[in-house]
N, C-alpha and C positions, 0 to 999 in steps of 0.2 A: 723155077722159083716156086715159093710156097703159094698154093692156091686152095681156097675153100669156097665152094660154090653151092649156095643153098637153092633149093627149088621146092615147089609144092604148095606155096602159099596161094591165097586167093580169098574170095568172098564166100562165106558160108553162113547159113542161118543158125540161130541159137539152137543148141542141142545136136548140131551136126558134127562131122568129123573131117579132119585133114591129116595127111601124112607128109611131114617135111623130110627132105633128104639133104644131106650135105656131103658132096664129093670132094675128097682131099687129094692133093698131089704135091710133090716137091719136098716131102719129108716122110719120115718113117712113121706112118699113121699108127701102126700097131703098138708103137712104143709110148703113145700118149693117151692119157685119159682125155675124153672129149666132153664138151659142155654145150648146152643150149642156154642162151640168154634172150631176153626180149626188152624192147624199149619203146616207150610211148613218147611222142614229142613233148619236150619240156620236163621230162622225168629222167632219173638215172636208169642206166641199164640194170635190169633185174635178172637174177639167177633163176633159171627154170629147172634144169636137170643136168646131171653128170653121169658118166659111165666110165668104168675102169678100163684098162687097156685090153683085157680079154673079154670084157662084157659081163663079168660075174657079179660086179657090185654096181649098184645104181643109187642115186639119191635125188630127191625132188624137193622143190619148194612146196610149202604147205598149201599154197593156193592152187596147185595143179595135181597134188597127190591123189591117186585113185582115178584120175581122168587122163593123164598123159603117161606115155611109156617111151623111154629112150632105149635104143638098141643100136648095135653096130654090126657091120660085116667087114672084117679085116681083109677078106679076100677081094673085096670091092673097094676098099678104102673109103667107106661110106658110113656115116652115122645118121640115124633116123630119129624122128620124134612123131610118134602116133598121138594125135590129139583127139580125144572123144569128149562128148558132152560139152561142147564149146559154149562159152558164155561171152556176152559183149565185152566184159572186162579182160578177155584174152586178146582183144584187138591190140596189135603191136607189130613192130618189125622184129622178126626172129632172126637171131644170129647164132651160128655155130662157131666154136673156137676150140683150140687145143689148150688143155690146161697148162698153166704156168708158162705161157708163151704170149707173144703178141700176134699169133696167127688167128685172124678173124676172116669170116666171109663178108660179103657185101650186104647180106640180109635179104629176107623175103617177107613181104607184107602179108599179114593175116588180118582179115576184117570179119568180125562176127556181128551180123546185123540182119534184121528182118526187113 
């Protein structure tokens, strides 16, 4: 069955960095654009970044542009989100998903706090 498993979240100080990973299985990973979203309790899920099937095209929310980098390794069926210069406003549960599907992971908590 389809599985997306996020990892790499945690507690980090403002200005710090984290790298999230999302391991996919159960579908043809290389055929799907992949996305990262985030959600804070009581708010709607917010788009963060997307990457094309071969990784040549990326797009970011304005709030993370220049600080976050999405990448993928189709040989490992994994998509990544490198997060630098983290701010308290980046605190959220981060989810990966396959574009235009209902394939979502369970999320990983990122907390940015001193």
